[in-house]
C-alpha positions in Angstrom: 150.7 181.0 47.3 147.5 180.0 45.9 144.3 180.9 47.1 141.1 179.7 47.2 137.8 181.0 49.0 137.1 177.9 51.1 138.8 174.7 52.3 137.0 171.8 54.0 139.1 169.9 55.9 137.7 166.2 56.2 135.5 164.3 53.5 133.4 162.4 55.8 129.6 163.1 55.4 129.2 166.3 57.2 132.3 167.6 55.4 131.0 166.4 51.9 127.6 168.3 52.7 129.3 171.5 53.5 131.6 171.7 50.4 128.3 171.0 48.4 126.5 173.9 50.0 129.5 176.0 49.1 129.6 174.9 45.8 126.2 175.2 45.0 126.6 179.1 46.6 129.1 179.7 43.8 132.0 179.7 46.4 135.5 178.0 45.1 136.1 175.4 47.5 138.8 172.5 47.8 138.0 169.6 50.4 141.1 168.3 51.8 141.1 164.7 53.2 144.2 162.3 54.8 142.8 159.4 53.8 143.0 157.9 50.1 138.9 158.2 49.7 136.0 159.8 51.1 133.9 158.8 54.1 136.7 156.2 55.4 136.0 157.1 59.2 132.8 157.4 61.3 130.5 157.9 58.2 130.6 154.8 56.9 131.3 153.1 60.5 128.1 153.6 61.4 124.4 151.8 62.0 123.3 154.2 58.6 120.1 154.8 60.5 117.9 158.0 59.8 117.1 158.8 63.4 113.7 160.7 64.0 115.0 163.3 66.6 113.8 161.2 69.9 116.7 161.5 72.0 118.2 165.0 72.0 117.5 167.4 74.5 115.1 169.7 73.7 116.1 173.3 71.8 119.7 171.7 71.2 121.6 171.6 68.0 121.3 167.7 67.7 117.4 167.9 68.1 117.0 170.8 66.0 119.5 169.6 63.2 118.3 166.2 63.4 114.6 167.0 62.8 115.4 169.5 59.8 117.9 166.9 58.3 115.4 164.1 58.5 113.6 165.7 56.3 115.8 167.2 53.8 117.6 163.8 53.7 114.4 161.9 52.6 113.9 163.9 50.3 117.3 164.2 48.8 117.4 160.4 48.9 114.3 160.1 46.9 115.1 162.7 44.7 118.6 161.3 43.7 117.9 157.5 43.9 120.0 157.0 46.8 119.1 153.8 48.4 117.1 154.1 51.6 114.0 153.0 53.6 111.5 154.2 56.1 111.1 151.0 58.0 110.4 152.5 61.5 111.8 150.9 64.8 110.7 150.1 68.1 112.0 151.1 71.3 111.6 148.3 73.9 111.8 148.2 77.9 111.0 145.7 80.7 108.9 146.8 83.2 111.5 148.2 85.7 112.4 150.6 82.3 109.1 152.1 81.8 109.8 154.7 83.5 112.3 155.6 80.8 110.3 154.7 78.3 107.9 157.2 79.1 110.5 160.1 79.5 112.0 159.3 76.4 108.2 159.8 74.8 107.9 163.3 76.4 111.3 164.1 75.1 110.5 163.3 71.7 107.1 165.0 71.7 109.3 168.2 73.0 111.2 167.6 70.0 108.2 167.2 67.8 108.2 163.8 67.3 105.0 161.7 68.4 105.8 157.9 68.8 102.9 155.2 69.6 103.0 153.6 73.1 102.3 149.9 72.7 101.8 147.4 75.0 103.6 143.7 75.1 100.6 142.4 72.8 101.0 145.4 70.4 104.3 145.2 70.1 104.7 141.6 69.4 101.8 141.8 66.9 104.4 144.0 64.7 107.3 142.0 65.5 106.2 138.3 67.1 110.0 137.5 68.3 110.0 140.6 70.6 109.9 140.4 74.1 109.3 143.4 75.9 106.9 145.0 78.8 105.7 147.9 76.2 107.7 149.7 73.2 107.5 153.0 71.4 106.9 153.0 68.2 108.7 155.4 65.9 107.7 155.7 62.2 110.0 158.3 61.4 112.9 156.2 61.4 114.5 154.6 58.7 118.0 153.6 57.2 120.0 154.5 53.9 123.0 153.5 51.7 125.8 155.9 53.5 128.2 155.7 50.9 125.9 156.6 48.2 125.1 159.7 50.3 128.6 160.9 50.1 129.0 160.2 46.5 125.9 162.3 45.7 127.1 165.2 47.9 130.5 164.7 46.2 129.0 164.7 42.5 126.9 167.8 43.4 129.9 169.8 45.0 132.2 168.7 42.2 129.4 169.7 39.2 129.3 173.4 40.6 133.3 173.6 40.7 134.4 172.2 44.1 137.9 170.0 43.9 138.8 166.9 46.2 142.1 166.2 47.1 142.8 163.1 49.0 145.8 161.4 50.5 146.1 165.4 51.9 147.0 165.6 55.2 147.0 169.2 56.9 150.3 169.9 58.6 150.5 173.4 60.0 147.6 176.1 59.7 148.5 180.1 60.1 145.7 182.7 60.4 146.7 185.7 58.4 144.9 188.8 57.6 144.2 187.7 54.0 143.3 184.2 55.4 144.3 181.3 56.7 147.8 180.2 55.3 147.8 176.1 54.5 150.5 173.3 54.6 149.8 169.8 53.3 151.6 166.8 53.7 154.7 168.4 55.6 155.7 171.0 52.8 155.5 174.8 53.1 152.4 176.7 53.1 151.4 176.8 49.7 147.5 177.8 50.1 145.6 180.2 51.5 141.9 180.3 52.3 139.5 183.2 53.0 137.4 180.3 54.9 138.7 177.3 56.9 135.7 174.6 57.7 137.4 172.1 60.2 135.0 169.1 59.8 137.8 166.4 60.7 135.7 164.4 62.8 137.8 162.6 65.8 140.5 164.4 64.7 138.6 168.4 64.6 140.5 169.1 68.3 143.8 168.1 66.8 143.1 170.2 63.5 142.2 173.0 65.3 145.4 172.9 67.6 147.2 173.1 64.4 146.1 176.5 63.8 148.7 178.9 65.2 147.8 181.4 67.8 144.3 179.7 68.0 143.3 180.4 71.6 143.6 177.1 73.3 140.5 177.7 75.5 138.5 177.2 72.6 139.4 174.1 71.7 137.9 170.9 73.5 139.1 167.7 75.0 138.6 164.8 72.3 137.7 161.6 73.8 137.7 158.3 71.8 134.7 156.5 72.3 134.5 152.8 70.6 131.7 151.1 69.1 131.7 147.6 67.9 129.0 145.8 65.5 128.6 142.0 65.9 126.7 141.0 62.4 123.6 138.0 62.6 124.7 134.5 60.4 121.2 134.2 58.9 118.2 136.0 58.6 116.6 137.9 61.4 112.9 137.8 62.5 112.4 141.4 62.3 111.4 144.1 59.8 111.7 147.4 61.8 114.8 148.5 64.1 114.8 147.1 67.7 116.5 149.5 70.1 116.6 149.2 74.0 116.3 152.2 76.4 119.4 154.2 76.0 122.4 153.6 78.4 125.2 155.2 79.5 127.5 157.0 76.6 125.3 155.2 74.0 121.7 153.8 72.5 122.0 150.8 73.6 123.1 147.5 71.4 120.0 147.8 69.1 119.5 145.5 65.9 119.7 147.4 62.7 118.8 146.3 59.4 120.7 147.0 56.3 118.9 147.7 52.8 119.3 143.7 52.0 117.5 142.9 55.2 120.7 141.4 57.0 120.8 142.2 60.6 123.6 143.8 62.9 123.8 144.2 66.4 125.9 147.4 68.0 127.3 149.6 68.5 128.1 148.8 72.3 130.7 151.8 74.3 134.3 151.2 74.6 136.1 154.4 76.1 139.9 153.8 74.6 143.0 155.8 74.9 144.2 154.8 71.2 142.0 154.1 68.0 141.6 150.8 67.5 139.3 149.3 65.0 139.5 145.7 65.8 136.3 144.1 67.1 137.3 141.5 69.5 135.6 138.1 69.5 135.4 138.4 73.6 133.0 141.2 73.6 130.2 139.2 72.1 128.8 137.4 75.6 128.1 141.1 76.4 126.4 141.3 73.1 124.5 138.2 73.4 123.4 139.2 77.2 121.9 142.5 75.6 120.1 140.9 72.8 118.8 138.6 74.6 116.5 140.9 77.0 114.9 141.9 73.6 115.4 138.5 71.8 115.5 135.7 74.0 115.8 133.0 70.8 118.9 134.6 69.8 120.9 131.3 69.3 124.8 130.4 70.7 127.5 131.0 67.8 124.8 133.2 65.7 126.7 136.3 66.0 130.2 137.2 64.4 132.9 140.2 64.5 131.5 142.6 61.9 133.1 146.2 62.2 133.9 149.3 64.7 133.5 152.8 64.8 134.8 155.9 66.9 132.4 158.7 67.9 133.6 161.9 67.8 133.1 162.7 71.4 134.1 165.8 73.3 133.2 164.6 76.6 134.2 161.9 78.5 133.0 158.6 80.6 130.1 159.7 82.7 129.9 163.2 81.7 126.4 164.1 79.8 126.6 164.3 76.4 127.6 167.6 74.9 125.9 169.1 72.0 127.2 169.9 68.5 129.4 172.6 68.5 129.7 174.8 65.2 132.5 177.7 66.4 132.7 180.5 64.4 134.3 183.7 65.0 131.6 184.9 67.2 132.7 182.1 69.5 136.9 182.4 69.3 137.4 185.6 67.5 139.4 184.1 64.8 138.0 185.5 61.4 137.4 182.7 58.6 137.7 179.7 60.8 134.6 177.5 61.7 135.4 174.6 63.7 133.0 171.6 64.0 133.3 169.9 67.3 131.6 166.8 68.9 129.7 166.0 65.2 128.7 162.5 66.2 125.1 160.9 65.9 122.6 162.1 64.6 125.5 163.7 62.2 124.6 161.6 59.3 120.9 162.0 59.5 121.7 166.3 60.6 124.6 166.1 57.4 122.5 169.0 55.0 121.2 171.1 57.9 124.3 171.2 59.3 125.7 171.7 56.2 123.3 174.9 55.9 123.9 175.8 59.6 127.5 175.6 59.1 128.1 178.1 55.9 125.2 180.3 57.2 128.2 181.2 60.4 131.2 181.1 58.3 129.9 184.2 56.2 
């Protein structure tokens, strides 16, 4: 049986960041990815936003790793020539939502993120097309080329000896005294890893259930929360990201800009029983209504279906948002196994800090 020091399951942005961290430490690392290419899941189906750290519960992993990851991510992008822009964002509210906006400002401050409170006139001075009673200005927010980031992470990992194996679906896992035996694509277990890092995103709970003898009580349920996006035909009259106040299950249908200045709106929240990446045109009515609350001049027919992503949720509709879970032997008792559960937003922003945290826990 072939042996390797570490196997990372999943070649999304977090899996690649972890593989890079392991390889930089001189550990022989293999990345197993079901798809034919890296980053085909949530890592390429999101808003490509660098988050400041406004929304997350103070002291949580999401709050701590978002803040640390944001600084490292800006530095990494600048150092490696990865396209990005710190353009800032406005979180807007109507009069009925002002208490929510005030609470967001307090939460952000607890996370070490200072926001500027703008009245309606000051907000319109920055973005004349905007309609709101007040807004919070977050200068630390930005956008990046997520695929460029993943290519840079993979390049670093491979330059230090890591190997990527695409079209490699893990089908059986056996915890043994000398490590984890791994079967791929339905074959017999032909690989043993001293350390197994499960970064399978939406499929992470299903991968954990493949580990024979793994305690089931340490595997959370998986919920499919789809986020649909619509693109704007033509140019938007905004230079910054525009967010409403958060809604149950998400941050609201917001306006994001790509690096070419094109605008898209989303994601909404659609709970599903099975994966479906089709964007149904009929959902545009809710998008028009939500967007016109802060951009009344949006014209009929201006939106077209773009793409959809699936959040790696470990909590269901109506439940409080769960924190990131980085579960090692201290949590579940199985030596050599590290499961990452619930790595949704701000996972992209936090990726480099998440990688350091995860590798510190695997030993």
